[in-house]
Each structure stands twice: as structure tokens, then as C-alpha cells.
C-alpha positions as a Markdown table, in Angstrom:
| # | Residue | x | y | z |
|---|---|---|---|---|
| 1 | Met | 112.0 | 102.0 | 112.0 |
| 2 | Ala | 109.9 | 99.0 | 110.8 |
| 3 | Glu | 110.2 | 100.1 | 107.1 |
| 4 | Val | 113.7 | 100.4 | 107.5 |
| 5 | Tyr | 114.1 | 96.6 | 108.4 |
| 6 | Leu | 111.6 | 95.9 | 105.4 |
| 7 | Val | 113.8 | 97.5 | 102.9 |
| 8 | Ala | 116.9 | 95.5 | 104.3 |
| 9 | Val | 115.4 | 92.0 | 104.3 |
| 10 | Leu | 114.3 | 93.0 | 100.9 |
| 11 | Val | 117.6 | 94.2 | 99.6 |
| 12 | Ser | 119.4 | 91.1 | 101.3 |
| 13 | Met | 116.8 | 88.7 | 99.7 |
| 14 | Ile | 117.6 | 90.0 | 96.2 |
| 15 | Lys | 121.7 | 89.9 | 97.0 |
| 16 | Leu | 122.0 | 86.6 | 98.4 |
| 17 | Lys | 119.5 | 85.2 | 95.8 |
| 18 | Ser | 122.4 | 84.3 | 93.6 |
| 19 | Ile | 124.7 | 82.4 | 96.3 |
| 20 | Ser | 122.1 | 80.5 | 98.5 |
| 21 | Leu | 118.7 | 78.8 | 98.5 |
| 22 | Met | 116.3 | 80.9 | 100.2 |
| 23 | Thr | 112.6 | 79.8 | 101.1 |
| 24 | Val | 109.8 | 82.1 | 102.0 |
| 25 | Asp | 108.6 | 80.9 | 105.4 |
| 26 | Ile | 106.3 | 81.9 | 108.0 |
| 27 | Gly | 108.8 | 84.2 | 109.3 |
| 28 | Leu | 108.3 | 86.7 | 106.4 |
| 29 | Tyr | 104.7 | 86.4 | 106.7 |
| 30 | Leu | 104.6 | 87.4 | 110.5 |
| 31 | Phe | 107.0 | 90.4 | 109.4 |
| 32 | Phe | 104.6 | 91.4 | 106.8 |
| 33 | Leu | 101.6 | 91.2 | 109.7 |
| 34 | Phe | 104.0 | 93.0 | 112.1 |
| 35 | Leu | 104.4 | 95.9 | 109.5 |
| 36 | Phe | 100.6 | 96.0 | 108.8 |
| 37 | Ile | 99.7 | 96.1 | 112.5 |
| 38 | Phe | 102.1 | 98.8 | 113.1 |
| 39 | Leu | 101.0 | 100.9 | 110.5 |
| 40 | Leu | 97.4 | 100.5 | 111.8 |
| 41 | Thr | 98.5 | 101.4 | 115.4 |
| 42 | Val | 100.3 | 104.4 | 113.7 |
| 43 | Arg | 97.5 | 105.7 | 111.8 |
| 44 | Phe | 94.6 | 105.2 | 114.1 |
| 45 | Phe | 96.4 | 105.7 | 117.8 |
| 46 | Asn | 96.9 | 109.0 | 119.0 |
| 47 | Pro | 99.0 | 108.7 | 122.5 |
| 48 | His | 97.8 | 112.1 | 123.2 |
| 49 | Asp | 94.0 | 111.3 | 123.6 |
| 50 | Val | 95.0 | 108.5 | 126.0 |
| 51 | Trp | 97.0 | 111.1 | 128.2 |
| 52 | His | 94.0 | 113.6 | 128.2 |
| 53 | Lys | 91.3 | 110.9 | 129.1 |
| 54 | Glu | 93.7 | 109.7 | 131.9 |
| 55 | Leu | 93.9 | 113.3 | 133.4 |
| 56 | Ile | 90.3 | 113.8 | 132.9 |
| 57 | Lys | 89.1 | 110.8 | 135.2 |
């Protein structure tokens, strides 16, 4: 779902460029940081492993 927000932000930046003055601020950088951390979480975190370890203890 985070990728959908990324596409929406990029499309809105392109569409609104002609009618408004936009500045790239810290919010956009934090959004990209969120997407990167989200990608790492999805790639390396397996919830089944966590539940399996809890059941063994």
C-alpha cells in the first residue's frame, strides 16, 4: 500500500507543478525513508518465524 502512496505523491507533484510553487522539504525525504524501511521489513521479516519461536518456548 505504501507504493500506491508514492505513486500518488509523484503524480500530484507532476500535475500541480504548473499551478503552484512546490518545494521538496523534509517530509518527502522522510517518506522515502519510510518506503526504504518498509521494503527492508517486507524483505527480511517473516511473521511465521516469530510465531513459531514463540510456540517453541
